[in-house]
Structure formats: C-alpha cells, structure tokens
C-alpha positions in Angstrom: 9.2 78.6 -38.0 12.3 80.0 -36.3 11.8 82.4 -33.4 14.3 84.4 -31.4 14.5 84.1 -27.6 11.7 86.7 -27.3 9.3 84.7 -29.5 9.6 87.0 -32.6 9.3 85.2 -35.9 12.6 85.2 -37.8 11.6 82.7 -40.4 8.3 81.1 -41.5 7.1 79.0 -44.4 3.5 79.8 -43.7 1.8 83.1 -44.6 -0.3 82.9 -41.4 2.8 83.6 -39.4 4.6 86.7 -40.8 8.1 87.8 -40.0 8.6 90.1 -37.0 5.4 88.7 -35.5 5.7 87.9 -31.9 4.2 84.5 -30.6 3.5 84.5 -27.0 4.2 80.8 -26.3 4.1 79.6 -22.6 7.3 77.6 -22.8 8.1 75.1 -20.1 11.2 75.3 -18.0 13.1 73.1 -20.4 12.2 75.4 -23.3 9.5 73.2 -24.9 5.9 73.7 -25.8 3.1 71.6 -27.2 -0.5 72.6 -27.6 -3.2 74.5 -29.4 -2.3 78.0 -30.6 -5.0 79.6 -32.6 -6.1 77.2 -35.3 -2.9 75.3 -35.1 -1.4 72.6 -32.9 2.2 73.7 -32.3 5.2 71.9 -31.0 8.2 74.1 -30.0 11.7 73.5 -28.7 14.5 75.9 -27.7 17.9 75.1 -29.1 21.2 75.5 -27.3 21.9 78.7 -29.3 18.7 80.3 -27.9 16.5 80.0 -31.0 13.1 78.5 -30.8 12.1 76.1 -33.5 8.4 75.5 -34.1 6.4 72.9 -36.1 2.7 73.5 -36.6 -0.2 71.5 -37.9 -3.7 72.8 -38.6 -5.9 71.7 -35.7 -8.4 70.1 -38.0 -5.8 67.9 -39.6 -4.3 67.1 -36.2 -7.7 65.9 -34.9 -8.3 63.8 -38.0 -4.9 62.2 -37.6 -5.4 61.5 -33.9 -8.8 60.0 -34.6 -7.3 57.8 -37.3 -4.6 56.6 -34.9 -7.2 55.9 -32.2 -9.2 53.9 -34.7 -6.1 51.9 -35.7 -5.3 51.3 -32.0 -8.8 50.2 -31.3 -8.8 47.9 -34.3 -5.5 46.5 -33.2 -6.8 45.9 -29.7 -9.9 44.1 -31.1 -7.8 42.0 -33.4 -5.5 41.1 -30.4 -8.4 40.4 -28.0 -10.2 38.0 -30.3 -7.2 35.5 -30.5 -6.6 36.0 -26.8 -10.2 35.1 -26.1 -10.1 32.1 -28.4 -6.9 31.0 -26.7 -8.5 31.4 -23.3 -11.5 29.4 -24.3 -9.3 26.7 -25.8 -7.2 26.6 -22.7 -10.3 26.3 -20.6 -11.6 23.4 -22.6 -8.2 21.8 -22.7 -7.3 22.2 -19.0 -10.5 23.2 -17.1 -12.5 20.2 -18.0 -9.8 17.6 -17.2 -9.0 19.4 -13.9 -12.7 19.4 -13.0 -12.8 15.6 -13.9 -9.8 15.0 -11.7 -11.3 17.0 -8.8 -14.5 15.0 -9.1 -12.6 11.7 -9.2 -10.7 12.7 -6.0 -14.0 13.7 -4.3 -15.5 10.4 -5.2 -12.6 8.6 -3.4 -13.3 10.6 -0.3 -17.0 9.7 -0.5 -16.2 6.0 -0.9 -17.1 5.7 -4.6 -14.4 3.5 -5.9 -15.6 2.7 -9.4 -13.1 3.6 -12.1 -14.0 6.5 -14.4 -13.3 7.3 -18.0 -9.6 8.2 -18.8 -10.6 9.9 -22.1 -8.9 13.3 -21.5 -7.2 15.4 -24.2 -3.9 16.0 -22.4 -1.6 13.1 -22.0 -0.4 14.1 -18.5 -4.0 14.3 -17.3 -4.8 10.9 -18.8 -1.8 9.4 -16.9 -2.9 11.1 -13.7 -6.5 9.9 -14.1 -5.1 6.4 -14.7 -3.2 6.6 -11.4 -6.3 7.7 -9.6 -8.2 4.7 -11.1 -5.4 2.4 -10.0 -5.6 4.0 -6.5 -9.3 3.3 -6.4 -8.8 -0.3 -7.4 -6.1 -0.7 -4.7 -8.3 0.8 -2.1 -11.2 -1.4 -3.1 -9.0 -4.5 -3.0 -7.7 -3.5 0.4 -11.2 -2.9 1.8 -12.2 -6.3 0.4 -9.2 -7.9 1.9 -9.8 -6.3 5.3 -13.4 -7.4 5.2 -12.5 -10.9 4.2 -9.9 -11.1 7.0 -12.4 -9.8 9.5 -15.0 -12.4 8.3 -12.4 -15.1 8.6 -11.3 -13.9 12.1 -14.9 -13.9 13.2 -15.5 -17.3 11.8 -12.4 -18.6 13.6 -13.6 -17.0 16.9 -17.0 -18.6 16.4 -15.4 -22.0 15.8 -13.1 -21.6 18.8 -16.1 -20.6 20.9 -18.0 -23.7 19.7 -15.2 -26.0 20.7 -15.0 -24.4 24.1 -18.7 -24.4 24.9 -18.8 -27.8 26.6 -15.2 -29.1 26.9 -15.5 -29.1 30.7 -18.2 -31.8 30.4 -15.8 -34.0 28.4 -12.9 -33.4 30.7 -15.0 -34.1 33.8 -16.2 -37.3 32.2 -12.6 -38.4 31.5 -11.6 -37.5 35.1 -14.4 -39.9 36.3 -13.3 -42.6 33.9 -9.6 -42.2 35.1 -10.8 -42.4 38.8 -12.7 -45.6 38.0 -9.6 -47.0 36.3 -7.4 -46.2 39.3 -10.0 -47.9 41.6 -9.8 -51.0 39.4 -5.9 -50.8 39.4 -5.9 -50.3 35.6 -2.6 -48.3 35.5 -2.2 -48.5 31.7 -5.7 -47.1 31.2 -5.1 -44.5 33.8 -1.9 -43.3 32.1 -3.6 -43.4 28.7 -6.5 -41.2 30.0 -4.0 -38.8 31.7 -2.1 -38.3 28.5 -5.4 -38.0 26.6 -6.7 -35.3 29.0 -3.5 -33.3 28.7 -3.6 -33.5 25.0 -7.3 -32.6 24.8 -7.0 -29.7 27.1 -4.0 -28.4 25.2 -5.8 -28.7 21.8 -8.9 -27.1 23.1 -6.9 -24.1 24.3 -7.6 -24.6 28.0 -4.0 -24.3 29.0 -1.8 -21.2 28.6 -2.1 -19.4 25.3 1.6 -19.1 24.8 3.8 -22.1 24.2 7.5 -23.0 24.2 9.4 -25.6 22.2 9.7 -27.7 25.4 5.9 -27.7 25.8 5.5 -28.7 22.1 7.9 -31.6 22.6 6.0 -32.8 25.7 2.7 -32.6 23.9 4.1 -34.4 20.9 5.4 -37.2 23.1 2.0 -37.6 24.7 0.4 -37.7 21.2 2.8 -40.4 20.1 2.0 -42.5 23.2 -1.7 -42.2 22.4 -1.2 -43.1 18.7 0.8 -46.2 19.7 -2.5 -47.7 21.0 -3.9 -47.5 17.5 -0.9 -47.9 15.1 2.0 -50.3 15.2 5.0 -48.1 14.6 8.3 -47.0 16.1 8.9 -43.4 16.8 12.4 -42.1 17.7 12.5 -38.7 19.2 15.9 -37.3 19.8 15.8 -33.9 21.6 19.0 -32.1 22.5 18.6 -30.7 26.0 19.3 -27.0 26.4 17.9 -23.6 27.3 16.9 -23.1 23.6 13.9 -25.4 24.4 12.4 -22.5 26.3 12.1 -20.4 23.1 8.6 -19.1 22.4 6.9 -20.7 19.5 3.5 -21.4 18.0 1.0 -23.8 19.5 0.5 -27.1 17.6 3.9 -26.9 16.0 4.8 -30.6 16.0 1.5 -32.5 16.3 0.0 -31.9 12.8 3.3 -32.9 11.2 3.7 -36.1 13.3 0.0 -36.9 12.5 0.7 -36.6 8.7 3.8 -38.8 9.1 1.8 -41.5 10.9 -1.2 -41.4 8.5 0.7 -41.3 5.3 4.3 -42.1 5.8 4.7 -45.2 7.9 5.3 -47.5 5.0 6.6 -51.0 5.4 9.2 -50.0 8.0 6.7 -48.3 10.3 9.3 -45.8 11.6 9.1 -42.1 12.2 12.3 -40.2 13.2 12.0 -36.9 15.0 15.1 -34.8 15.8 15.3 -31.4 17.6 18.6 -29.7 18.2 20.1 -26.2 18.4 22.4 -24.6 15.8 24.3 -22.2 18.1 26.3 -20.7 15.2 23.1 -19.4 13.6 21.2 -19.1 16.9 18.3 -21.2 15.8 16.4 -24.4 16.6 16.2 -27.1 14.0 13.4 -29.7 13.8 13.3 -32.6 11.4 10.4 -35.1 11.0 11.2 -38.0 8.6 9.1 -40.9 7.6 10.0 -43.8 5.3 6.8 -44.1 3.4 6.0 -43.9 -0.4 7.0 -40.3 -0.7 5.3 -37.5 -2.5 4.8 -36.6 -6.2 5.7 -33.2 -7.6 2.0 -32.4 -7.9 1.5 -33.2 -4.2 4.4 -31.1 -3.2 3.1 -28.2 -5.2 -0.3 -28.7 -3.5 1.3 -28.6 0.0 3.1 -25.4 -0.9 -0.1 -23.5 -1.6 -1.0 -20.9 1.0 -3.3 -21.9 3.8 -6.6 -19.8 4.1 -10.2 -20.0 5.3 -13.1 -19.5 2.9 -16.3 -17.8 3.6 -18.4 -20.9 3.1 -16.1 -23.1 5.1 -15.3 -25.2 2.0 -12.0 -25.3 0.1 -8.9 -27.2 -0.4 -8.1 -29.2 2.7 -5.3 -31.3 1.3 -2.2 -31.2 3.6 -4.1 -28.7 5.8 -2.1 -29.6 8.9 1.3 -28.9 7.2 0.0 -25.7 5.5 -1.5 -24.5 8.8 1.9 -24.9 10.5 3.6 -22.9 7.7 0.9 -20.2 7.9 1.3 -19.9 11.7 5.1 -19.8 11.5 5.1 -17.0 8.9 2.7 -15.0 11.1 4.6 -15.6 14.3 8.2 -15.2 13.1 7.5 -12.6 10.4 9.4 -14.4 7.7 12.3 -15.4 9.9 11.4 -19.1 10.0 11.9 -21.8 7.3 9.8 -24.9 6.5 11.0 -27.2 3.7 9.7 -30.5 2.4 12.1 -33.0 0.8 10.5 -36.1 -0.6 11.3 -38.7 -3.1 9.0 -41.4 -4.5 9.7 -44.7 -2.7 12.1 -43.1 -0.1 9.8 -41.2 2.2 9.4 -37.5 3.2 11.4 -35.2 5.4 10.0 -32.0 6.9 12.6 -29.5 8.2 11.7 -26.5 10.3 14.2 -23.8 11.3 13.1 -21.2 13.8 15.0 -18.4 15.6 15.7 -18.9 19.3 13.5 -16.5 21.4 13.7 -17.3 25.0 10.5 -16.5 27.0 10.9 -13.7 29.5 10.1 -15.8 32.5 13.1 -18.1 31.6 15.6 -15.3 31.0 
C-alpha cells in the first residue's frame, strides 16, 4: 500500500484495504512502524517525499513463518551443539586424562614415591613431559641413594677412626716407658728410633693437629724413611727446596703412602728411591716427585691404579694400590680439581709419581 502523510490509502493491491481508507498507524519518530494491525502484521516506512509505504502479511502466515524459522534455528543449534559436545568430550579425553596423570606423577614425587610410571599418553608433548618426570624421579632416587651411601661410608669411617683412637694412649704410654728404659741403658739409637716411631704413630692416629702443611708432611716422611731403614736396605734421597711455600696447607698423609709403595714394590736391584720437592714460582705451585727404579708397572696395573678410590658397605672391595688412590681421592677433595697426580712407568725402568698442588699458605704463617 501507499499512504499519504495523513495515513489515507492512495494505492492498495489488497481488497481489505480500500482507497481513501485512513489507517491510524502509530509511527515512530523516524517514520517507521512494525506490528499487528487487525489480522495483518504490517511494516511501514515514511519516504523522503512524505509518502508512507506499507507491506502487510496475514498474521496467521506470519506466525507460521516465525515458527518455521524458530524450528530451523533450534535445529541448527542442536546440530551445532552435538559436534561441540563431541569435541569437548574428545578434548577432555585427549588432554584431561594426560594432565591428570601428570598431576598425579608430580604429587607422587612430593610424597616420595619415585617409581617410574607409564608414559603411554596420546599426545606426544605429554609423553615427552612424562618421560622427563620419570627421568627426574630416577635422578632423585639415585641422588638419595648416593647421599645414603655417602652417609653410611662417613659413619663407617668415623667408627673406624674411633676404634683406632680408643686405646692409642696405652700404646703411646708404653712406648714412652720403653724409650725411658732405653735412655737409662744409654741406648741412644733405640731411643731415637722410638722417638721417631712415637711421632709417626701419633700423627697417623690423628693425635696431632688436624691440619697439615707441606713442611709437616716432609718431616713425617723423613721419620718414616728413618724407621724403614731399620727393616729394608735401601738408599733414599730427599731433596727439598727451602722456601715459604712449604707452609702451604695440604692433606694429611700426602707423602707416606707413596713412599711406602715405592719401598715395597719399587726398590729393585738398585735399592734407591728419589724424592724431590720444589716450587714452580711461575705457576705458583709446589711440585713433588717420587721415583723408584724397580720393575715398573704394566698397562693393566696403571689402569687399576687410576680407578676411583671408595669404601664399600661390607668393608670389602678392590684394595690394589689403595695408598696411591687414597692420596688422589684426598687431593681431589681438598683442592677441588686444582691438583694433579700422574703416574709414569715403564717395564724394567721404574715408576715416577708426580704431584702438583697450588700454593696455599696457612693463615698463621702469612
């Protein structure tokens, strides 16, 4: 229909709305209208020229069409919701279960349960993450085992040390008595022997100061050589360069185990052991060499001596070259990788042990 500005019908293609009929439409401010008018649903709009153009649909048909559209929209929503629900369920199965498994694995670590769990997860990234968690569990378990083993070894060492210190005073007092008797009998050689033996015994039993210096180690080594000369027929040359570097702090029992090895296995036909200690001022380190002229060492023996030194829970284990391996172990712990111990040996030409340590002057001597 076409209406004039007063709502009078100028043109209509429907017999229900005759010409000259006035339609009282409640137009909005913009000149539009939509709503029920009689049995029709009308939509009207005012043009720029002032005419009002109206489209009408029987209300019954309008309601049918609206219902049809609502049904289509509902069906579309249902068809859209089903895939969305399926996707949500699939995502939950794909991500929810692995995340729950990862969460449980992490909680087990906090509870101290360190057994590896299954890595059979659907998503590759989650499998890799679970693999890392299992690796972490293994690392933690190994670390705990290592700490426990080290603590057991420490306690064992403390027990052994305590055993050695239970009654050393009795032995030392006895030696004092024997030395006193030797002096009364004017046995000076026996008295000197006992004096060296008491000093060496007290040092080895840890009755003297816990810290040591290179000078102290040289003095103890000289006493040890003097005592061993009463048993073995050998010559030992000890060349020690005098200097403040001898006050450098070092491990206890640095030289004695190495000299003992040289005397037991390296005297050979010559019966000579050469010991030299000097300072390399350019590198600020002390150099120690102990050389024998025995039968030398095979490659297998050298490999055996280069194996790490360690205690075992039952007290058994590989004791070959334990003195030399003990010295290397203590050097590594004391100098934190800054020391060097090398073994050069050749069959038929003897063995030479070289130790290089950084110079660390004790505070009381600085």
